[in-house]
C-alpha positions in Angstrom: -8.8 22.5 14.9 -8.0 21.7 18.6 -4.5 20.4 18.0 -1.7 22.8 18.8 0.7 21.1 16.4 -0.7 20.9 12.8 -1.2 17.4 11.4 1.1 16.7 8.4 0.5 13.9 5.9 4.3 13.4 5.7 4.0 11.8 9.2 2.5 8.9 7.4 3.9 6.3 5.0 0.7 6.6 2.9 0.8 10.4 2.9 4.1 10.9 1.2 2.4 11.7 -2.1 -0.5 13.7 -0.6 -1.0 17.3 -1.6 0.8 19.8 0.5 -1.4 22.7 -0.5 -1.8 25.0 2.5 -4.2 27.8 3.5 -3.2 31.4 2.9 -4.4 34.5 4.7 -7.4 34.9 6.9 -10.5 32.8 6.7 -13.0 33.8 4.0 -16.1 35.7 4.9 -19.2 33.7 5.6 -20.9 35.4 2.6 -18.0 34.5 0.3 -19.2 32.2 -2.5 -16.3 29.9 -1.9 -17.2 29.5 1.8 -20.8 28.9 0.9 -19.8 26.2 -1.6 -17.5 24.5 0.9 -20.1 24.7 3.7 -22.7 23.1 1.4 -20.2 20.4 0.3 -19.6 19.4 3.9 -23.3 19.3 4.8 -24.1 17.1 1.8 -21.2 14.8 2.6 -22.4 14.5 6.2 -25.8 13.4 5.0 -24.3 10.7 2.8 -22.2 9.4 5.8 -25.3 9.5 8.1 -27.2 7.4 5.5 -24.2 5.2 5.2 -24.2 5.6 1.5 -20.5 4.9 1.3 -20.5 4.1 -2.4 -21.8 7.6 -3.2 -19.3 9.0 -0.6 -16.4 7.3 -2.5 -17.4 9.3 -5.6 -16.6 12.5 -3.6 -13.0 11.5 -3.0 -10.1 12.5 -5.3 -7.9 9.7 -6.6 -4.9 11.0 -4.5 -7.0 11.3 -1.2 -5.1 11.0 2.1 -7.5 10.3 5.0 -5.5 10.6 8.2 -6.4 10.5 11.8 -3.3 10.0 13.9 -3.5 8.8 17.5 -3.6 11.8 20.0 -1.2 11.8 22.9 -1.1 14.1 25.9 2.2 16.1 26.0 3.6 19.2 27.5 3.4 22.4 25.4 7.1 22.5 24.5 7.4 19.0 23.1 6.4 20.0 19.6 4.0 17.1 19.0 0.6 15.9 20.3 0.1 12.8 18.1 1.9 9.5 18.2 4.5 9.2 15.5 3.6 6.8 12.7 0.5 5.5 14.6 -3.0 6.3 13.4 -6.6 5.2 13.8 -7.0 6.0 10.0 -4.2 6.2 7.5 -5.9 5.6 4.2 -5.7 6.2 0.5 -8.5 5.8 -2.1 -7.7 2.1 -2.6 -7.9 1.2 1.1 -11.1 3.3 1.6 -12.7 1.5 -1.3 -11.8 -1.9 0.2 -13.4 -0.9 3.5 -16.5 0.2 1.7 -16.6 -3.0 -0.3 -16.4 -5.0 2.9 -19.6 -3.5 4.2 -21.4 -5.4 1.3 -20.2 -8.8 2.5 -21.2 -11.1 5.3 -17.9 -10.3 7.0 -18.9 -6.8 8.1 -20.1 -8.0 11.5 -19.1 -4.7 13.2 -21.8 -3.0 11.3 -24.5 -5.7 11.1 -26.9 -4.4 12.2 -25.6 -1.0 11.2 -24.9 1.8 13.7 -27.2 4.7 14.0 -25.0 7.7 13.4 -25.3 11.5 13.1 -22.6 13.9 12.1 -23.0 17.4 13.7 -20.9 20.0 11.9 -19.9 23.4 13.3 -17.2 26.1 13.3 -16.6 25.8 9.5 -13.9 28.1 8.2 -12.8 28.2 4.6 -9.4 29.5 3.4 -8.0 30.3 0.0 -4.9 28.6 -1.2 -2.2 29.4 -3.8 -4.0 27.0 -6.1 -7.2 28.5 -7.5 -9.0 25.2 -7.8 -8.3 24.2 -4.1 -9.7 25.3 -0.8 -8.7 24.4 2.8 -11.8 23.9 5.0 -11.6 23.6 8.8 -14.6 22.2 10.7 -15.6 20.7 14.0 -17.5 17.4 14.0 -19.4 15.6 16.7 -20.3 12.1 15.8 -23.2 10.4 17.7 -23.2 6.6 17.3 -25.6 4.1 18.7 -25.2 0.3 18.4 -27.9 -2.2 19.3 -30.4 -1.7 22.1 -28.3 -2.2 25.2 -25.0 -0.5 24.8 -24.5 3.1 25.7 -24.2 5.4 22.7 -20.8 6.9 22.0 -19.6 10.4 21.0 -16.5 11.3 19.1 -15.5 14.9 19.0 -12.9 16.0 16.5 -11.5 18.9 14.4 -11.0 18.3 10.7 -8.9 20.1 8.1 -9.9 19.2 4.6 -8.5 20.1 1.2 -11.3 20.4 -1.4 -10.2 20.4 -5.1 -12.3 21.3 -8.2 -12.0 18.6 -10.9 -14.1 19.7 -13.9 -17.4 20.8 -12.5 -17.2 18.8 -9.2 -15.4 19.4 -5.9 -13.6 16.4 -4.5 -12.0 15.7 -1.1 -8.3 15.5 -1.7 -7.1 15.4 1.9 -8.7 15.0 5.4 -6.7 15.4 8.6 -8.7 14.5 11.7 -7.7 15.5 15.2 -9.8 13.7 17.8 -10.3 15.5 21.1 -9.6 12.4 23.3 -6.5 10.2 23.6 -8.6 7.2 24.3 -11.7 6.7 22.1 -14.7 5.4 23.9 -16.4 3.6 21.1 -16.6 -0.1 20.3 -14.8 0.1 17.0 -14.0 2.6 14.2 -15.9 0.9 11.3 -17.4 4.3 10.4 -16.0 7.4 8.8 -15.6 10.9 10.3 
């Protein structure tokens, strides 16, 4: 994660009920079964997002998901923050994410008609145990390539993500995603996609 001040769901009105489970200890070895599971989960999720199969993606989200991407600001090291307080590009729960996905299936989704061509590039994946056996914290870097139409320049969004994965029955679900973009000003036409 490239933010020097960790993102906290409690900075958000929608995040007040989000899980506060935190990582413990060093990152797991890359041969640890839990790391391999988390890595595969992220790769499979990226393919769903690239195909824009958002209905299937919603099935990967826990009921209490908090999907949070605060606005980055440039500050001196000693300030104690590097995101704008109570301002975010994304501050979503399961209901608001499902409404956004439902909108893609209407004639009002003009920002994605025709749809963007997107590709999520994942790297630097680290997995951490937590005090809760059924939960893992997973950090990753994501570079999103996005192309719209035939004349506009493509855009790139670089970010660090910290996810909380939770086992529910036999499935692993995304219970929290904190996204720290690497730019204060995003150079993309809109944010009608998911990171």
